[in-house]
FIFI-934251 format. One line per 8 residues: number of its first residue (from 1); for each residue x, y, z of C-alpha. Coordinates in pm, 1 decimal. Example, Ala and Ser with C-alpha at 12.3 -4.5 7.8 and 13.67 -1.06 7.14 Angstrom:
2
1> 1230.0/-450.0/780.0  1367.0/-106.0/714.0;
END
This chain:
181
1> -677.5/1236.6/3287.4  -690.9/1552.2/3082.2  -347.0/1668.8/3150.4  -256.7/1319.8/3083.2  -351.7/1273.9/2712.0  -168.1/1626.7/2694.3  128.0/1490.9/2791.0  80.8/1197.0/2562.2;
9> -58.8/1398.9/2292.0  300.2/1625.0/2278.9  501.3/1289.7/2340.1  327.0/1188.0/2004.1  416.3/1548.7/1873.0  808.0/1554.5/2014.7  792.3/1197.1/1826.0  666.3/1302.1/1462.1;
17> 933.6/1607.3/1514.2  1233.7/1392.6/1543.0  1469.6/1418.3/1208.7  1358.9/945.5/1113.2  1700.3/790.2/1086.2  1898.0/823.8/688.2  1923.9/472.8/536.3  2266.7/397.3/493.7;
25> 2396.3/493.2/179.0  2454.3/137.5/-70.9  2798.0/53.7/-120.9  2903.4/121.6/-508.4  2878.6/-274.4/-648.3  2552.6/-267.3/-542.4  2511.2/79.9/-698.8  2655.9/-48.7/-1015.9;
33> 2494.0/-377.6/-992.6  2129.4/-200.8/-998.7  2206.7/52.1/-1277.0  2355.7/-189.9/-1475.4  2031.8/-372.0/-1401.0  1835.1/-116.6/-1601.7  2010.8/-69.6/-1876.8  2051.5/-476.3/-1971.6;
41> 1667.0/-508.9/-1949.8  1376.6/-286.3/-1907.9  1224.4/-246.2/-1560.0  1466.3/-456.9/-1399.3  1680.7/-227.9/-1158.8  1379.5/-108.7/-1062.8  1166.3/-410.0/-986.9  1521.4/-464.2/-782.5;
49> 1427.6/-186.8/-553.0  1062.9/-346.9/-531.6  863.9/-66.5/-743.9  721.6/-356.9/-948.9  446.3/-199.9/-1140.7  716.7/118.6/-1239.4  930.1/-168.2/-1376.1  630.8/-333.9/-1512.3;
57> 548.8/-7.4/-1681.1  922.9/64.0/-1793.1  934.2/-266.4/-1930.3  600.4/-256.3/-2105.6  753.0/106.3/-2254.4  1048.5/100.1/-2375.8  994.6/-331.3/-2543.7  702.2/-169.8/-2767.3;
65> 880.2/155.6/-2808.1  1163.0/-66.5/-2968.6  987.0/-369.5/-3105.4  759.8/-51.0/-3295.6  1144.7/28.3/-3427.7  1121.0/-301.0/-3541.4  825.0/-290.5/-3689.5  876.8/30.4/-3921.9;
73> 1151.9/-129.8/-4088.7  1420.7/169.7/-3847.1  1789.9/107.4/-3923.9  2069.2/109.8/-3673.4  2382.9/310.7/-3725.5  2679.7/223.0/-3756.7  3002.9/363.8/-3597.5  3220.5/375.4/-3907.7;
81> 3042.1/623.7/-4096.6  3285.8/902.9/-3921.5  2954.1/1157.2/-3923.1  2884.3/1274.3/-3567.6  2576.5/1186.4/-3572.6  2485.3/875.6/-3680.5  2822.5/819.2/-3411.0  2557.5/928.8/-3129.4;
89> 2216.7/745.2/-3271.6  2437.4/418.6/-3264.0  2563.6/515.3/-2926.9  2159.8/567.0/-2852.2  2056.5/253.8/-2977.8  2316.0/38.3/-2781.1  2102.7/174.9/-2535.8  1886.7/5.5/-2593.9;
97> 2085.8/-313.3/-2413.9  2006.2/-649.2/-2493.4  1755.7/-621.1/-2761.9  1956.4/-492.7/-2965.6  2228.4/-766.3/-3009.5  1926.6/-991.4/-2993.7  1852.7/-848.0/-3319.4  2126.3/-869.4/-3536.7;
105> 2154.6/-1197.0/-3413.0  1815.4/-1269.2/-3587.7  2006.4/-1090.5/-3871.2  1731.6/-786.2/-3844.9  1836.6/-522.5/-4105.5  1634.3/-185.7/-4157.1  1533.8/-124.8/-4477.7  1582.7/253.8/-4549.4;
113> 1348.1/302.9/-4852.7  1016.4/183.6/-4657.0  832.4/450.6/-4612.9  818.8/477.1/-4219.7  1190.5/366.2/-4100.1  1318.2/755.5/-3990.9  1008.9/705.5/-3773.0  1138.9/348.5/-3707.5;
121> 1519.0/426.0/-3625.5  1338.9/720.6/-3429.9  1182.0/504.1/-3212.2  1486.3/279.6/-3225.7  1715.9/576.2/-2988.9  1444.3/729.2/-2804.2  1365.7/394.8/-2658.4  1763.6/351.9/-2555.5;
129> 1774.9/708.4/-2428.9  1490.4/675.2/-2251.6  1703.9/320.5/-2098.2  1943.7/567.4/-1994.9  1726.8/850.2/-1848.8  1594.7/521.2/-1626.3  1899.5/403.1/-1489.8  1999.6/750.2/-1435.2;
137> 1612.3/691.0/-1182.7  1770.9/369.3/-1087.3  2039.7/542.6/-919.1  1846.0/861.6/-748.3  1638.6/655.3/-587.8  1848.3/414.4/-482.8  2109.3/674.3/-334.2  1785.9/827.1/-189.6;
145> 1750.6/1167.1/-394.5  1432.6/1059.3/-518.2  1149.1/1014.0/-289.1  855.3/809.8/-405.5  472.7/974.4/-377.0  359.6/843.0/2.0  651.1/1052.2/107.7  644.8/1349.5/-94.0;
153> 225.8/1316.5/11.9  356.4/1293.0/443.0  644.7/1579.6/362.2  479.2/1884.0/151.5  144.4/1799.4/340.1  -2.8/1645.6/58.0  -339.6/1657.9/-150.1  -645.2/1789.0/100.7;
161> -959.5/1643.2/-13.7  -1269.9/1783.9/-108.7  -1565.3/1582.5/-242.4  -1631.2/1241.7/-279.6  -1284.1/1180.3/-179.4  -1083.1/1371.3/-452.1  -813.6/1625.3/-446.4  -867.1/2012.3/-415.1;
169> -527.8/2137.2/-331.8  -193.5/2063.3/-276.9  26.6/2228.1/-44.6  386.1/2255.3/-156.7  662.3/2459.3/113.9  384.4/2693.5/271.7  200.1/2748.9/-58.2  -104.9/2601.0/-163.5;
177> -179.7/2544.8/-518.3  -541.3/2479.6/-566.4  -585.6/2218.8/-864.5  -1039.1/2346.3/-891.0  -983.3/2739.0/-949.6;
END
């Protein structure tokens, strides 16, 4: 009986030691579709990847930043000024996706003399640049460069739980990092 148990345990350990088969890399068309979806609508690329909560949080955060920028009467940059910084600001705002042409369609124009227009412009550009970072994140998840937190916990040993189920320390590459002194 004990010999059988040892064999079963050894078999389970061998099964765990085998590397998991890697998922095939998605086609270029799929990657482009995911990145463009994430660029047009905030969080939609994550939604298509099945990360619903992250998509909802991103949608809310980027939309709130854009709306705060509009509420603070931030200005849209133009490309014909000859200034490199304004051209970069224009492309940063264009990265907001469908929201900028939508706002221009309803004839939104910022007010440069308004007290917080500089902050509003910063919010508009930051919302666009955050969408670029998220589109790159969608690409990295799709090709398998990034993993979710549960996979990292399994791969690197996870958290050691202390009293009350709270994490006490994490193991990363053989080093235990204590959370509490």
